[in-house]
Every structure is written in C-alpha cells, then in structure tokens.
C-alpha positions as CSV (number, residue, x, y, z in Angstrom):
1,M,0.0,0.0,0.0
2,S,1.4,3.4,-0.9
3,H,1.4,6.5,1.3
4,S,-1.3,8.0,-1.0
5,D,-3.5,4.9,-0.4
6,D,-2.9,5.4,3.4
7,V,-4.1,9.0,3.1
8,R,-7.2,7.9,1.2
9,E,-8.0,5.1,3.7
10,Y,-7.5,7.4,6.7
11,C,-9.9,10.0,5.2
12,M,-12.4,7.3,4.4
13,D,-12.3,5.8,7.8
14,N,-12.2,9.0,9.9
15,I,-14.1,11.5,7.8
16,I,-16.2,10.1,4.9
17,V,-17.7,7.1,6.6
18,P,-18.7,8.9,9.8
19,A,-20.1,11.8,7.8
20,R,-22.2,9.5,5.6
21,A,-23.5,7.7,8.7
22,N,-24.6,11.0,10.2
23,G,-26.4,11.9,7.0
24,E,-24.1,14.8,6.1
25,A,-24.4,16.1,2.5
26,Q,-20.8,17.4,2.3
27,V,-17.5,17.5,4.1
28,E,-14.5,19.7,4.2
29,I,-11.0,18.2,4.6
30,R,-8.1,20.5,5.4
31,A,-4.9,18.9,4.1
32,G,-2.8,20.2,7.1
33,D,-5.2,18.4,9.5
34,I,-4.6,15.1,7.7
35,H,-0.9,15.7,7.4
36,A,-0.7,16.3,11.2
37,A,-3.0,13.4,12.2
38,M,-1.0,10.9,10.2
39,G,2.3,12.2,11.7
40,Y,3.8,13.1,8.3
41,R,6.7,15.5,7.8
42,N,7.2,17.2,4.5
43,R,4.5,15.3,2.7
44,M,2.0,18.0,2.1
45,P,2.1,17.6,-1.7
46,L,1.4,13.9,-1.3
47,V,-1.6,14.5,1.0
48,C,-3.0,17.1,-1.5
49,A,-2.4,14.9,-4.5
50,A,-4.2,11.9,-2.7
51,L,-7.2,14.1,-1.9
52,G,-7.3,15.7,-5.3
53,A,-7.2,12.5,-7.2
54,I,-10.1,11.0,-9.1
55,K,-9.2,7.8,-7.4
56,F,-10.2,9.2,-4.0
57,E,-13.6,10.4,-5.4
58,E,-14.3,7.0,-6.9
59,L,-13.1,5.1,-3.7
60,A,-15.1,7.3,-1.3
61,D,-18.1,7.8,-3.7
62,V,-17.8,11.5,-3.3
63,E,-17.6,14.5,-5.8
64,R,-15.2,17.3,-5.2
65,I,-17.1,20.6,-5.1
66,S,-14.2,22.9,-4.6
67,L,-10.6,23.4,-3.5
68,T,-9.7,26.6,-1.7
69,G,-6.4,27.8,-0.5
70,P,-3.0,26.8,-1.9
71,T,-3.0,23.8,-4.1
72,N,-0.3,22.0,-2.2
73,G,-0.4,23.7,1.2
74,A,-1.6,23.0,4.7
75,N,-4.5,25.3,4.2
76,A,-5.8,23.6,1.1
77,I,-9.4,22.8,1.9
78,F,-11.1,20.2,-0.2
79,T,-14.9,20.2,-0.2
80,F,-16.7,17.0,-1.2
81,R,-20.3,16.2,-1.8
82,I,-21.3,12.9,-0.4
83,K,-23.3,10.8,-2.8
C-alpha cells in the first residue's frame, strides 16, 4: 500500500464514513489536518495529491465541489459532496 493509499484510507475511515453515517451532505477536509493526524513530515504535496485524485472520489463515492487555498499547502481545503 502506498502513502497515497494510506491517506485515502485514513480520510475514508475518519471523515467520509462517519459523515455518511450522520447523513451529512458534504464534508471539508483540510490537508494540514490530515498531514498532522498521520504524523507526516514534509509530505503535504502527497496529501493534497491523494485528496485531489479522481481515485479518491471513486473510492469514497464523493464528488469534489471545490478546492480553496494553496494547491499543495496545509490550508488547502477540499470540499466534497457525499453521494
């Protein structure tokens, strides 16, 4: 399993699945929060790439609505619609 897969799995288990169970229509994921929670150092571009990939949307069954902030920075906020 790659580090990108680890990021996607972490987000699924800790953000998407609970949000879906609570009936939420959308979620916001801040890249810096994921980076810190996973104990990464200097892997912000990897986190952003994993969240921005179509592979994540397909795996999580979500649709990216927007990306605000720097493309590869801690304050990149990905907003997804939960299908």
